[in-house]
C-alpha positions in Angstrom: -42.7 4.6 -22.7 -39.4 6.2 -23.5 -37.4 4.6 -26.3 -33.9 3.2 -26.0 -32.3 6.3 -27.6 -33.9 8.6 -25.0 -32.7 6.4 -22.1 -29.2 6.2 -23.6 -29.0 9.9 -23.8 -30.2 10.3 -20.3 -27.9 7.8 -18.6 -25.0 7.9 -21.0 -24.6 11.7 -21.1 -21.4 11.6 -19.1 -19.6 9.6 -21.8 -20.6 12.1 -24.4 -18.9 14.9 -22.5 -15.5 13.4 -23.2 -14.1 14.4 -26.6 -10.8 15.1 -28.4 -11.2 18.9 -28.2 -10.9 19.0 -24.4 -7.7 19.9 -22.6 -6.2 17.0 -20.6 -7.0 18.4 -17.1 -10.7 18.6 -18.0 -10.7 15.2 -19.8 -9.0 13.5 -16.9 -11.7 14.8 -14.5 -14.5 13.5 -16.7 -12.8 10.2 -17.3 -12.4 9.7 -13.6 -16.1 10.4 -13.0 -17.0 7.9 -15.7 -14.7 5.3 -14.2 -16.0 5.8 -10.7 -19.3 4.9 -12.3 -22.9 4.4 -11.4 -23.1 6.0 -8.0 -25.9 8.3 -7.1 -27.7 9.5 -4.0 -29.7 6.3 -3.9 -27.1 3.9 -5.3 -23.9 5.0 -3.6 -22.1 1.7 -3.7 -22.4 1.1 -7.4 -18.8 1.5 -8.6 -16.8 0.5 -11.6 -13.5 0.8 -9.9 -12.3 0.5 -6.2 -11.6 3.5 -4.1 -7.9 2.5 -4.2 -7.9 2.6 -8.0 -9.7 5.9 -7.9 -6.9 7.4 -5.8 -4.3 6.1 -8.2 -6.2 7.7 -11.1 -6.2 11.0 -9.3 -2.5 10.7 -8.6 -1.8 9.9 -12.3 -3.9 12.9 -13.3 -1.9 15.3 -11.2 1.5 14.1 -12.6 0.3 14.1 -16.2 -1.4 17.4 -15.7 1.9 19.1 -15.0 3.0 18.3 -18.5 -0.2 18.0 -20.6 -2.6 19.9 -18.4 -3.8 22.7 -20.8 -3.0 20.8 -24.1 -5.9 19.6 -26.2 -6.1 15.9 -26.6 -6.3 16.2 -30.3 -2.9 18.1 -30.4 -0.9 15.3 -28.7 1.9 14.0 -31.0 4.2 11.0 -30.8 7.2 13.2 -29.8 5.2 14.5 -26.8 4.9 11.0 -25.4 8.6 10.5 -25.5 9.3 13.9 -24.0 7.0 13.1 -21.1 8.8 9.8 -20.4 12.2 11.4 -20.4 11.2 14.4 -18.3 9.5 12.1 -15.8 12.4 9.7 -15.5 14.9 12.5 -15.0 12.7 14.7 -12.8 13.2 17.6 -15.2 10.8 20.5 -15.7 7.9 20.5 -14.9 8.8 17.9 -12.3 11.1 20.1 -10.3 9.5 21.0 -7.0 10.1 21.4 -3.3 9.1 18.2 -1.4 8.7 20.3 1.8 8.0 24.0 2.2 11.3 24.6 3.9 13.3 22.9 1.1 14.5 24.3 -2.1 13.0 23.0 -5.4 14.9 19.9 -6.7 14.4 17.3 -9.5 11.8 14.6 -8.6 12.6 11.6 -10.8 10.6 8.4 -10.7 11.1 4.8 -11.8 10.1 3.3 -15.2 7.2 1.3 -13.7 5.6 4.6 -12.4 6.0 6.2 -15.8 4.4 3.2 -17.5 1.4 3.3 -15.2 0.9 7.0 -15.8 1.1 6.5 -19.6 -1.3 3.7 -19.4 -3.8 6.0 -17.8 -3.0 8.7 -20.4 -3.7 6.3 -23.2 -7.0 5.2 -21.6 -8.2 8.9 -21.4 -7.3 9.5 -25.1 -8.9 6.3 -26.3 -12.1 7.1 -24.4 -12.1 10.6 -26.1 -11.3 9.2 -29.5 -7.9 11.0 -29.6 -5.6 8.0 -29.5 -4.5 7.8 -33.1 -2.8 5.1 -35.1 0.3 7.4 -35.2 0.4 7.5 -31.4 -0.2 3.8 -31.1 2.5 2.9 -33.6 5.2 5.1 -32.0 4.5 4.6 -28.3 6.9 2.2 -26.5 6.7 1.3 -22.9 9.9 1.8 -20.8 11.8 -1.3 -19.7 11.2 -1.9 -16.0 14.0 -3.2 -13.9 13.4 -6.3 -11.9 12.9 -5.1 -8.4 15.0 -6.8 -5.7 13.2 -8.9 -3.1 12.3 -6.5 -0.2 14.5 -6.8 2.8 13.0 -8.2 6.0 14.1 -8.0 9.6 15.7 -11.1 10.9 14.0 -12.5 14.1 16.8 -11.0 16.1 16.5 -7.6 14.4 12.8 -7.7 15.0 13.2 -8.2 18.7 15.8 -5.4 18.7 13.4 -3.0 16.9 10.6 -3.7 19.4 13.0 -3.5 22.4 14.2 0.0 21.3 10.7 1.2 20.5 9.8 0.4 24.2 12.5 2.6 25.6 10.8 6.0 25.3 7.1 6.9 25.9 7.2 9.1 22.7 8.0 6.0 20.6 4.9 4.1 21.9 3.0 4.8 18.7 5.8 3.2 16.6 5.8 0.2 19.0 2.0 -0.3 18.7 2.1 0.1 15.0 4.9 -2.3 14.6 3.3 -5.0 16.8 0.1 -4.8 14.7 2.0 -4.8 11.4 4.3 -7.7 12.3 1.4 -9.9 13.3 -1.1 -9.1 10.6 1.1 -8.5 7.5 -1.0 -5.5 6.6 0.5 -2.8 4.3 1.0 0.8 5.2 -2.1 1.9 3.2 -4.2 -0.9 4.8 -3.1 0.2 8.3 -3.6 3.9 7.7 -7.1 3.1 6.2 -8.3 1.2 9.3 -11.4 2.6 10.9 -12.6 2.0 14.4 -15.4 -0.2 13.1 -12.9 -2.4 11.3 -11.4 -3.6 14.6 -13.5 -6.2 16.5 -11.7 -7.0 19.8 -14.6 -9.1 21.0 -14.2 -11.6 18.2 -10.4 -10.8 17.8 -10.6 -10.0 14.1 -9.7 -7.1 11.9 -11.6 -6.4 8.6 -9.4 -4.9 5.9 -11.7 -2.3 4.2 -12.2 -2.1 0.5 -11.1 1.5 0.4 -7.5 0.7 1.4 -7.2 -2.7 -0.2 -4.8 -2.8 -3.2 -7.0 -5.3 -5.0 -9.9 -7.7 -4.4 -7.6 -10.3 -2.7 -6.5 -7.8 -0.1 -10.0 -7.3 1.2 -9.9 -9.9 3.9 -10.6 -10.7 7.6 -7.5 -11.3 9.8 -7.7 -13.3 12.9 -5.8 -12.0 15.9 -4.6 -14.5 18.5 -1.4 -12.7 19.8 -1.8 -11.2 23.2 0.7 -8.5 22.3 -1.3 -7.5 19.2 -4.5 -7.3 21.2 -2.8 -5.2 23.7 -1.4 -2.9 21.0 -4.9 -2.6 19.4 -6.4 -1.6 22.8 -3.7 1.1 23.1 -4.4 2.4 19.6 -8.1 2.5 20.2 -7.6 4.4 23.4 -5.3 6.8 21.6 -7.8 7.4 18.8 -10.5 8.1 21.4 -8.3 10.6 23.1 -7.7 12.3 19.8 -11.4 12.7 19.1 -12.5 9.4 17.4 -16.0 8.6 18.6 -17.6 6.9 15.6 -17.0 3.5 13.9 -16.3 5.5 10.8 -13.4 7.4 12.4 -9.9 6.3 11.7 -7.7 4.2 14.0 -4.7 6.5 13.0 -6.3 10.0 12.8 -4.7 12.7 10.6 -2.6 15.2 12.5 -3.5 18.6 11.0 -1.1 20.6 13.3 0.5 20.3 16.7 -2.2 19.0 19.1 -5.0 19.1 16.5 -6.2 15.9 14.9 -9.0 15.1 12.4 -10.4 11.6 13.2 -12.6 11.6 10.1 -9.4 11.6 7.9 -6.6 8.9 7.9 -3.0 9.6 8.9 -0.9 10.8 6.0 1.9 8.6 4.5 4.4 10.7 6.5 2.5 10.7 9.8 5.0 8.3 11.5 8.1 9.6 9.7 9.7 11.6 12.5 9.2 9.0 15.2 10.1 6.2 12.9 13.4 7.8 12.0 14.2 8.3 15.6 13.7 4.6 16.3 15.7 3.6 13.2 18.6 5.7 14.4 18.4 4.4 17.9 18.2 0.7 16.8 20.9 1.0 14.1 18.4 -0.3 11.5 18.6 2.7 9.2 17.3 0.8 6.2 14.0 -0.3 7.8 10.9 1.3 6.4 7.3 1.1 7.5 6.4 -1.0 4.4 9.1 -3.5 5.3 7.0 -4.6 8.3 4.7 -6.5 5.8 7.6 -8.4 4.3 9.0 -9.1 7.8 5.6 -10.5 8.9 5.2 -12.8 6.0 8.8 -14.0 6.3 8.2 -15.0 10.0 5.2 -17.0 8.9 7.2 -18.7 6.1 10.0 -19.5 8.6 7.5 -21.4 10.7 6.6 -23.5 7.7 3.1 -22.1 7.5 1.4 -23.3 4.3 1.3 -20.8 1.4 -2.5 -20.9 1.3 -2.7 -19.8 5.0 -0.1 -17.0 4.4 -2.1 -15.8 1.4 -5.3 -15.8 3.4 -3.7 -13.7 6.1 -1.6 -11.4 4.1 -3.7 -11.1 1.0 -2.5 -11.5 -2.6 1.3 -11.6 -3.2 2.9 -11.7 -6.6 4.1 -15.0 -8.1 7.7 -13.9 -7.6 7.2 -13.2 -3.9 5.1 -16.3 -3.5 8.1 -18.4 -4.8 10.4 -16.5 -2.4 8.2 -17.3 0.6 7.7 -20.9 -0.5 11.5 -21.3 -0.6 11.8 -20.0 3.0 9.0 -22.2 4.1 10.6 -25.4 2.5 13.9 -24.5 4.1 12.2 -24.2 7.5 10.4 -27.5 7.1 13.7 -29.2 6.1 15.4 -27.8 9.2 12.7 -29.0 11.6 12.5 -32.4 10.0 16.3 -32.9 10.3 15.9 -31.8 14.0 13.0 -34.3 14.5 15.0 -37.1 12.9 18.0 -36.7 15.3 18.2 -39.1 18.3 16.9 -37.7 21.5 20.3 -38.0 23.1 21.8 -35.8 20.4 19.2 -33.2 21.0 20.0 -33.1 24.7 23.6 -32.4 23.8 22.5 -29.2 22.1 22.6 -30.4 18.5 19.2 -28.6 18.1 17.7 -26.2 15.7 18.5 -23.2 18.0 22.2 -23.7 17.2 21.7 -22.4 13.7 18.3 -20.9 13.8 17.3 -17.6 15.5 16.1 -18.5 19.0 13.6 -15.6 19.0 11.5 -17.5 16.5 10.7 -20.2 18.9 10.2 -17.8 21.8 7.4 -15.9 20.1 4.0 -17.1 18.9 2.9 -15.5 15.7 -0.8 -15.9 14.8 
């Protein structure tokens, strides 16, 4: 029988590949393989991190690689860390690039939170390789992150306006179907783009948010669909996917557009897949600030306005931060107070029109949100 040392060498060989003499690009690739974990041909599901985290690691590797790519880990000095932070914040070289082929190169700055996340990954790689020294640890300082404002949500009237405009032209139908689904489910843009045909169960009227697109373990959930409009939109989206070549439960509900008239159903739509049509509807509706991600905040706000308990909102929308949870709770309490005042009024007063609709968007009571 083989001894423990032999087994350790066999199954722990990957860890041994990572060392301080490697350049960052190579070290990052090895580190990502280590973090993905224990998968093999026979044990494909054994992972140490989620697919979402793996994608984030790959993104961090690309950004850090522009600066540290060919540098040996052992050669990293404290001043290099500070130089990276400043260059990344300002979008200076090597972060000057063309966002699109037809555009000229321009600075690509990012926020402090993004820089901190990238540096956290960088430190993890160096620690694993034994290259994170006491000098680096003593000099490194995280950037101060500004408190983000609460995302803006459509009012009930603006939501109706958005959907009404999206119905005007046949070419905007995809925006309409996407919006109806997002407004009802509270799914994020990544979750919607990551939906596969097999995740949609119209017979039982549920949607299963897959692990691969879930931001964290709380976002992996099953969403009940009771809205007739949402079921109609899902039917349309499934029909569109089939027309574009989707024929397997593993194919995506929003297939990737490779070029005009050519789609790859085995790949998800890119983050800019709706951009052109979305911008057209934004301009036509006068809601120029409204982004696809704002549909999630709008959906949760509608639920809170109805006084839906926080536990139900969390079960439907997945995990939300403590700060946003407090925000939605405030909306929910205000809604409860409004309806309780309405219920406490004499019936005669309510007949005279002293009702909630005087100060509350009428559209909320006209629509049923699951």
